[in-house]
Structures are given as structure tokens and as C-alpha cells.
C-alpha positions as CSV (number, residue, x, y, z in Angstrom):
1,X,-10.7,35.1,2.9
2,X,-13.6,37.0,1.7
3,X,-17.4,35.9,1.9
4,X,-17.3,35.0,-1.9
5,X,-14.7,32.3,-1.6
6,X,-15.8,29.1,-0.3
7,X,-13.5,26.1,0.9
8,X,-14.7,22.6,0.3
9,X,-13.1,19.7,2.2
10,X,-13.2,16.0,0.9
11,X,-12.5,13.0,2.5
12,X,-11.0,10.3,0.2
13,X,-11.8,6.8,1.0
14,X,-10.0,3.7,-0.4
15,X,-12.3,1.6,-2.7
16,X,-10.7,-1.8,-1.5
17,X,-9.2,-1.6,2.0
18,X,-6.8,-4.1,3.2
19,X,-8.1,-7.2,4.6
20,X,-6.6,-10.1,6.6
21,X,-7.2,-13.8,6.8
22,X,-7.7,-15.4,10.0
23,X,-7.7,-19.3,11.0
24,X,-10.2,-19.7,13.7
25,X,-9.9,-23.5,14.0
26,X,-8.3,-26.3,12.0
27,X,-11.2,-28.9,12.3
28,X,-11.1,-32.7,12.0
29,X,-8.8,-32.5,9.0
30,X,-5.6,-31.1,10.5
31,X,-3.1,-32.3,7.9
32,X,-5.2,-31.1,5.0
33,X,-5.6,-27.8,6.6
34,X,-1.8,-27.7,7.1
35,X,-1.2,-28.4,3.5
36,X,-3.6,-25.6,2.7
37,X,-2.1,-23.0,5.0
38,X,1.3,-23.6,3.4
39,X,-0.1,-23.2,0.0
40,X,-1.9,-19.8,1.0
41,X,1.1,-18.5,3.0
42,X,4.0,-20.0,1.1
43,X,5.2,-21.4,4.5
44,X,6.7,-24.9,5.0
45,X,4.7,-27.7,6.5
46,X,6.5,-27.2,9.9
47,X,6.0,-23.5,10.0
48,X,2.3,-24.0,8.8
49,X,1.9,-26.4,11.8
50,X,3.3,-24.1,14.4
51,X,1.2,-21.2,13.2
52,X,-2.1,-23.2,12.7
53,X,-1.8,-24.6,16.3
54,X,-1.8,-21.0,17.4
55,X,-5.5,-20.5,16.2
56,X,-7.1,-18.4,16.3
57,X,-4.3,-16.6,14.5
58,X,-4.1,-14.1,11.4
59,X,-2.3,-16.0,8.7
60,X,-2.3,-13.1,5.9
61,X,-2.7,-9.4,6.2
62,X,-2.5,-6.6,3.6
63,X,-4.8,-8.5,1.0
64,X,-7.4,-7.3,-1.4
65,X,-11.0,-8.5,-0.7
66,X,-10.8,-11.0,-3.6
67,X,-7.3,-12.2,-2.4
68,X,-8.7,-12.7,1.1
69,X,-11.9,-14.5,0.0
70,X,-10.0,-16.8,-2.3
71,X,-7.6,-17.8,0.8
72,X,-10.4,-18.4,3.2
73,X,-12.3,-20.7,0.5
74,X,-9.1,-22.6,0.0
75,X,-9.0,-23.0,3.9
76,X,-12.8,-23.8,4.2
77,X,-12.5,-26.3,1.3
78,X,-10.5,-28.7,3.6
79,X,-12.7,-28.3,6.6
80,X,-11.1,-25.4,8.4
81,X,-12.8,-22.6,10.1
82,X,-11.7,-19.3,8.6
83,X,-12.7,-15.8,7.8
84,X,-11.5,-12.8,6.3
85,X,-12.1,-9.3,7.7
86,X,-11.2,-5.8,7.0
87,X,-7.8,-4.8,8.8
88,X,-8.1,-2.1,11.3
89,X,-6.7,1.1,10.8
90,X,-3.4,2.1,12.3
91,X,-4.2,3.2,15.9
92,X,-7.7,1.7,16.1
93,X,-7.9,-0.5,19.0
94,X,-9.3,-3.9,18.6
95,X,-10.8,-6.5,21.1
96,X,-8.3,-9.4,21.9
97,X,-9.6,-12.5,20.0
98,X,-11.7,-14.9,22.1
């Protein structure tokens, strides 16, 4: 390579990284939350109950920011404590849930 040539490197970033929906706590209206979990995940009421009782638990992953926000809003509207966050990149270490 001669001095006249230059090499440029670019890092490409995804505009919308994957997000996940985390159920932190069901709150006082457990039955309403179980229905909302079923609606958001497509699971049966029984499977929703099993999953929700493991809280804090990740309900969904690989979502766009809009989809994750919509799912969290549906859960929060029935009294659940839920949040959405960016999924960690493969190989990243994450702290265990509290």
C-alpha cells in the first residue's frame, strides 16, 4: 500500500437493537396480570402463571423498541411491574437479577 492510498474503517450500528420485556412483579392483581402475560406472549393461562411466578423473569426477547414498549404498557396497565431493556450482545456478561 502506498502513502497516497488511505484505508477507512467504519463501524455499522443497528438503528434498532433487540429489546426484551422483563416482568419484575405481578402486583396485587395477579389474575389480570396472568391474562396480560398470556395476551402478550401467546401462552396459555397455566403457562403464564408458571412463568409469572418465576418473576423477575424475561417474558419476551428479540423485539423492536416499539413492540417492547407496547408489551410493557399492557402489563403495567393491569398493575404489574415490568420494564423493557436492550438485550445484551452475545458474549456480554450480565449481572444476575436481584
